C-alpha positions, -999 to 999 in steps of 0.1 A, spaced: 369 -739 588 348 -716 568 362 -683 553 343 -655 538 358 -642 505 351 -613 481 333 -618 448 364 -615 425 381 -643 445 349 -664 445 347 -660 407 384 -671 403 380 -701 426 348 -710 408 366 -711 375 393 -732 390 367 -758 400 363 -752 437 331 -753 456 317 -719 467 289 -714 493 265 -685 488 242 -668 513 225 -634 515 249 -609 530 230 -604 564 227 -641 571 253 -660 592 268 -691 578 256 -713 607 220 -701 605 195 -729 612 167 -714 590 186 -705 558 212 -730 546 241 -720 523 238 -728 486 268 -746 471 278 -736 435 305 -753 414 315 -753 377 296 -779 357 312 -789 324 279 -805 314 262 -771 314 284 -744 300 256 -718 302 257 -719 340 284 -693 344 293 -677 378 276 -644 370 244 -661 358 242 -683 388 247 -654 412 223 -631 393 196 -658 397 204 -665 433 203 -628 442 170 -622 423 152 -650 442 169 -651 476 181 -616 485 158 -589 498 157 -560 524 155 -584 554 182 -608 544 205 -585 524 205 -572 488 236 -591 476 253 -624 481 282 -633 504 307 -660 494 323 -686 516 348 -714 510 360 -743 532 396 -738 542 418 -765 556 442 -756 583 
């Protein structure tokens, strides 16, 4: 099951090592044209912080048609 979460919770889960899925805010998760982008903490690359990854993602993928900011999703087990 996929659950949409807010940015502070996504940042906290990212720092805990969980996988976060990112999409522009107007795009549904199950869209066949635009796939979710998975981000995770990489100890090999300490410069890849949550805020830097999201800033780059929003600069290249968000616009007026798809939404100006990112939406965050996680997989939840029931």
